[in-house]
N, C-alpha and C positions, 0 to 999 in steps of 0.2 A: 684597347678594344676588348672589354670583358665579354666573352662568349658571343661575339658578333655585334655588340652594341658599340656604336662609335662614341668615343670620348668627346667631352666638350672642353674647349680651350679657353673659354671666357670666364668661367666661375671655378673657384677652387673646390666648391662643394655644390652640386646641383640639387635643388629641392626635390624631395622624393627619394633620393639615394640615402641609405641609412645602414649602420651596422646592425646586423640581425643576430649573428652568433659569433662565438670566439673560436670556432673550429678552424684550425690552420694558421692562426696568428702566432707570431713569435714573441711579441711583447704586448704591453697593455694598451698600445696605441693603434687603433685601426683607422686609417684614413684621417688621422689627426684627432680622433675622438678618444679620450681617455676612458676606456670601457669600464675600468675598475670602479668608477664613481657612479656608473649608470645602474638603473634598476633592472633586474632580470626576472624571468619567470621562476616558479618554484624549483625547477630543476637546476637553475643557475647557469644554463647553457645558452638561453635565448635572451638577447637584449630586448626590453620592452619598447616597442615603437608604435605610437608615440609614448614619451615618458610621462607617467602619471604624476600627479601632485601627491602631497602627504595627507590630504584630507580624505576621510572615509566617504564624504559626499561626492567625491569625484567618481563619475560612472566607471572609469577604468579600475577603480578600487572596490567596486561593488562585490559582494560575495558571489561565488560561482552560481549558487542557486538562484539568486536574484537576476543575474544575467540570463540564465537559461529560461526563467519564467518570462522575462522580457522577450526572448526569442520565440517562445511558445505563443505569446500574445500577438506578436506581429505576424507570425506564421498563420494563425487562425484568421486574423483580420485580413491579411492579404489573400488568403484562400477565398473568403467571402466576397471580397472586392473582385477577384478574378472571376468568380462564379456569376455575379450579378450581370455582367456584360452579355455573355452568350446564353443566359438562362433560357431565353425564348427561342434560341436559334433553331432547334429541331422542329419547331412548330411555326416558323415564319409563313409558310405557304397557307396552312389553314387559318392562322390568325389574321393574315391579310384579307382573307375572304370574310372572316367574322367581323372585322372592323370596316369592311367594304372599301378597301383601297387596293391599289396595285401592289405587287410584291416589291418593286423598286421603291415605291413611295413609302411603304411600311418600313422597309429596311433602312432607308435614308433617314426617316424620322426617329424611329425607335432606337436604332443602333448608331446611325451617323450623328444624330443630335447629341447622344450621350458621349460619344468619343470626342466630339468637338469641345464639349464642355469640360471634359477631363483635361484637355490641352490648356484651356483658360484657367482651370483650377490649379494646375501645376504651378503656374506663375504666381497666382494670387496667394495661395496658401504657403508657398515657399517664402514669399516676402513677409507674411505674417509670422511664420515660424522663426525666421532669422531675427525678427524684431522682438517677439514676445515668447519664444520657445515653442517646442513641438507638442507638449502634452495638451494644452488647451485646444490645439488644432485637431489632434487625434480624437479627443473626446467629443468636440462639437460636430465633427464630420461623421463620426460613428452614429451619433444620435440622428443626424440627417439621413444617413443610409437606412437606418431602421424605419424612420417615418416614411420616407419615399418608397420603400418596399411595400408597406401597407397601402400607401396611396396608389401605387401602380396596380396592386391586386384589386382595388375597388374602382379603378378607372373604367367608366362606361362608354367613353368616346375616344376616338383617336387623338384629338388635340390634348385631352387630359392625360392620356398615357404618355404622349411625347413630352409634355411639360414635366411630369414626374421623372421620366428617364433623364431629361436634361439636368434637373437639379441633382439627381442621383449621380450623374457624371461629375459634377462639381465636387461632390463629397467623396468620390472615389479617388480623387487626385492625390491626397496626402499619403495613402497607403501604397501608391505607386511611386511617387516622386520623393518622399521624405525618408522612407525606410532605409535606403542605402546610406544616407547621412547619419541616421540614428545608429546604424551598425558601426560606422566610423566613430561615433561618440562613445560606444560601449566596449568594442572589441579591439584588440591589438592587431597589428598587421598580419602576424603569423596565424591568427585565429579567424580572419575575416572570410576566407574562402568558403568554408563550410556554412557559415551563417548567411553568407550571400546566396549560396545554393539553396538554403532553406527559404529565403525570401523569394527566389525564383520559383521554387517548388510551390510555394503558397499561391503565387499569381498564376503560374502555368497549370498547376494542379487544379486550382479552382476553375480555370477556363475549361480544362479537359473533363473534369468530373461533373460540372454543371449540366452539360448537355445530356449525358446518359441518365443521370438521376432525374433531372427536370423533364426529360422526354418521356420517361415512364410515368411520372406524376401527371403530366399533361394528358397523356394518352388515356390513362385510367381514371383521371379526375378532371382537373382543369388547370389552366395557366394561373388562375387566381390562387389555387392551393399552393402551387410552386412559389409564387411571390410572397404569400403569407409565411411560408416556411423560411424563406430568405429573410424576412423581417425578424423571425425568431432567432435565426443564426446571428444576425447583427446585434440583437439584444444580448446574446451570450458574449459576442465580441466586445460590447460596451463594458460588461462586467470585467472581462480580462484586461482591457485597456485601463480601466479605473484602478484596479488593484495591482497590476503587474507592469504597467508602463509609466513609471514616474518620469519627471522631466530629465532628459539626457543632455540638454544644452548646459554647458558648465564653463564658467570663466576660470581658466586654469592659470594660477599665478606661481611664479618662481620655479618653473620647470624648463628643461632644455628641449627646445623643438629641434631635435636632431634630424628630423625628416623634412622640415620646411625651411630651414635657414639656407643661406647661399654661401656660407663660408664654413670651413672646418672648425671644430670646436676643440680647444685645448684648455684644460682646467688644471691649475697648479696643484691644488690639494683637494682631498676628499671632502673636507668640511666646508670649503668655500663654494657654496651653491648660489650665492646671491649675485656675484659679478663674474662675468665670463668674457674672455678675450676672443674675438673673432678675427684671426689674422687674414688680411686681404693681400692680394698680390701687389697692390700699389702701396701698401703700408699697413698699419695696425690701428684699428678703431675699437677702443674698449666700450662695451655695451653691457647693459644689465638685462637679465632675463625678463621677458615681458609676457603678459597674458596673450593668448591666442586670439582673443576677440575684444573689441572695445565695449565693455559691459559696465553698467552702473556699479561703482565700487561698493555700494551699500550691500550688494549681494555676495561680496567676496568672503570666502572661507568661513561661512556660517554653517555650523552643524545643525541640520534640520531634523525635527522629530518625525516619527513614522506618520503621525496624523497630519503634520504639516505637508509632508510629501504627497498625501492623498488629495490635497486641495486641487481643484481644476487648474489653478494658476499659481505658480510658485513664486511669482514676483520678478522673474527674470526679465530684464529689459536691455536690449542692445541699443547703443546710441546711434546706430546707422539709420539713415533715412529709409522709410518704407518705400518711397518712390525710387530711391537709389537701387534697392534690392529688387524692385519690380523690373527695372530696365537692365541691371547688371548681367543677368544670365545670358543675354544676347551678345554681350561683349566676350563671353567665354567661347563663342564660336570662332574667335580668332586663335584659340588654342588648338594646335594640330591634334592633340589627344582628344579633346572634346569633339572636334569636327569628325574625326575618325569614328568616335563612339556613336555620334548621332547617326552616321551612315549605317553602322553595324547594328545598333540597337533598333533603328527604324525597320530595317529589313528582318531582323530576328523576330520581332513581335508582330509587325503589321501583316506579314504573310500568314501568320497563324489566325489573325482576325479575318483575313481573306478566305482562308479555308473554312472557318466557322460559319461565315455567311453564305457559303456555297454548298455546304453539306446537304441541306434540305433540297436544294435545286438538283443536285446530282443523284442522290440516293432515293428521292421520292419518285423519280422518273423511271421508265423502263430502262434496262432489264431488271433493275433492283427492286423497284416498287416497295421500298421500305415503309413501314409505319412510322409514326412520330417517335415511338419508343425505340424502334430499331435504328432510326437515324441518329438518335442520341447515343445509343450504345456504341456507335462507331468510334467515339472518342475515348473509349476505355483503353485502347492500345496506346493512345497519346499519353494518358495518365500513367500507365505502367512505364512507358519510356521515360517520362519526367522523373518518376521515382528512381529508376535506375540511374538516370543522369545525376540526380542529387547525391545518391550514395557514392557515385564515382567522382563527381566534380570537386567536392570539398577536399577529400584526401589527395586527389590528383593535383589540384591547384596549389594547396598549401604545402604538400609534399614536394612538388616540383620547385616551388619558390625556395624552400629550405635547402633542397639539394643544390640548386643553382647558386644560392648564396654561399654555400660551403665551397663550391668550385670557384667562386669569385672572392676567395679569401675572407669570407664572413660578411661581405657587403651586399645588401639587398638593392636591387634595381626594380622599379615598377614594371619594366618591360619583361621581367621574368614571368609575369602573368599571361603573356601573349601566346606562348607556344600552344596553349589549350585551344586556340582558334583553329588549329588544323583539324580538330574533331568536328567543329562546326562546318568547315569546308567539306570534309569527307561525308559526314552523315546527312546533313541538311540538304546540300546540293543534290546528292544522290537520291535522297528521299523525294525531292520535288520532281526530278525526272521520272522516278518510278511511279509517283502519284499521277502525273500527267499522262504517261504512257498507258498505265493499267486502266485508268478511268476512261481514256479514249478507246482502248481496245475492249472495254467492258469485260475485263477479266473477273473471275470469281471474287467476291467481296474481300476475302482475306488478303489478296494481293495489295490493293490500294490501302486498305484499312490497317492491316498489321505491318506490312513492310513499308509502305509509303509514309503513312502518318507516324509509325513508330520511329523510323529513321529521322524524319523531320524534327520531331519533338525531342529525341535524344540529343541531336546536334544543337538545337536551340537552347536546351537547358545548360549544356556545357558552354556554349558560346556566350550567352548572356551573363553567366557567372564570371567569365573572363573579362568581358567588357566592363561590368559594374565594378569589380575589384580593381581593375586597372585605373579607372577614373578616380575612385576613392583614394588610391595611393598617390596619384599625380596631383590631385586637387583636394586634399583632405579638408582644408579649412573652407573651401568653396564647393564642397560636394553637393550641398543642397541646391545651389544655383546651377551647377552642372547638370544635375538630374532634372531640374525644372526645365532647362532648355531641351534636354533629350526627350522628355516626355511630351513637351509642347509640340515639337516637330513630329515625333512619332505618331501622336494622336491626330494631328492634322492630316498626315499622310494616310493613316488608317481610316479617317473619316472620308477622305476622298475615295478610297477603295469601295466604300459602301455605295457610292453613287454610280460606279461604272463596272465593277467586277462581274456582277451577274450578267450585264449586257455584253461585256467583253467575251465571256464564255459562250454566250448565245451566238455571237457573231463569228468568233474564230475557233471555238472549240476548246475543250479543257486541255488537250495536249499542247497546243501552241501557247496557251496562256501560262501553264506551269513550266513549260520548257523555257519560256522567256524569264519567268521568275527565278528558275534554277540558274540560268545564265547570269542574271543580275547578282544573285547570291555569290556565285563564284568570283565575279569581277570585284565586288565590294570586299569580299574576304581577303583577296590577294593584296589589298592595301595594307594588311597587317604586316607584310614583310618590310616595306620601308618604315612603317611605324615602329617596328622592333629595332631596326638599325639606327634610325635617326631620333628615336623617342627621347633619349637623354639630351640631345642638342635642342630638341623642341621644348623640353621643360626649361632648359636654361634660357632660351629665347623668350618664353612666356614670362619668366621671372624678371629678366633684364628689362623688358618693355612694360612691366607692371600691368599686364593684361587683366589679371584677375581683380585688381583693385583700381581699374582705370577711372571709375567714377568717384 
């Protein structure tokens, strides 16, 4: 029972469990793995998980500068995608009057339609990315985001604006659903915490910065100027994606999947890397190392030129059926880890959407009587909190994982990502109660804005980083499908919020609404305790029942 995690008795080695470092070991063999033949980081102290191949085209072997530019590109892209959703949030009330529709109708169409299409896009583009790689998807959808931003700016009727926003939602999906899988393609386990925090900062930072910036632009200019500016931001994102985000899907041959196999690995000699024995409890079955995905062998181990890598499509083709990958994400709901993540991820993000669509309703009314620009400025505290959360989340999660792995004799368990969820429970739940009470009591604006929104966003940044890294570690080879499922359900739930949340506040008051949301947050987060204790057994159960590859 390592650090409170219940051991599994059915598999000798549970997928996800892996040697991370050599601290505390007495010989070269950790949990059956001969560490001396494994590849390490430059310090020689940390085992690289997953194990890279010998090819320089392998994303795990990219130069550090190339990896960091990849991170900068998706950070900017995710920031733009996060911003485009709530861009008009501070001006919902006056824009509803301008387009001559009710507030509920305007929000449901412009915001709800977009969110629903993100859900559909998460499944569609995940299937295309699994089949043909991620780069063409990122490029095509970034072009779509740029075009639909200009279309939205020039829309003269409500139906035209809604149509543009719906198409925009489809194109937003890859930067929300595929980036965690791209992080797993490029970064090792001990490096993913900070890069995942950067991804979350991009999305949440975009959400939080869009409202104050766009609010001021709309107040002193127009919503059309804000949307044209957004189109320019996506044009810059397109340049970054083109030059800095090459294809990260890679068929890795001849490597040891020390984090995804179900048996311990023992290798007799350092030079023998082609054939590996996997000793099972019922006997021994010699196997050869295999690629992590069933990809056309014509793409195997070819060193590509710089110009070739800039092509929109690298030639990557996975033999899996498109329709198979379209349906398969729903099978992953049978995984306890994914089901837990769906609940946490949905509440983490959807409540923020709920706040964004109610800001104008709360602060445009007495006693605050905020202007459009002032309503937007309320989100600055959320952005500052997200930045603080990013600076803390990476070192905290990666450092905690390294420390707990040392305490566990050098063995990494994905459940070591979960203690960070205590911060989500403490900060976010407290923030919702503070937000609801202060808004109800009509306290001076710094109380709900700085304390309420600040605590909520600090906890969400830390919590989502924990959720995302845990799922990547549990289902690295199916991370795309897992996040497609999570985004699909999260966006459907958030879409539903746009139809009733404003009316819910009108009928029951802001205090009861956000006290209910705070209570739900507490209840859902407490599910992390059994997830931590039984997570290893759950991973074993998923592997033994072949849940991830059911189709």
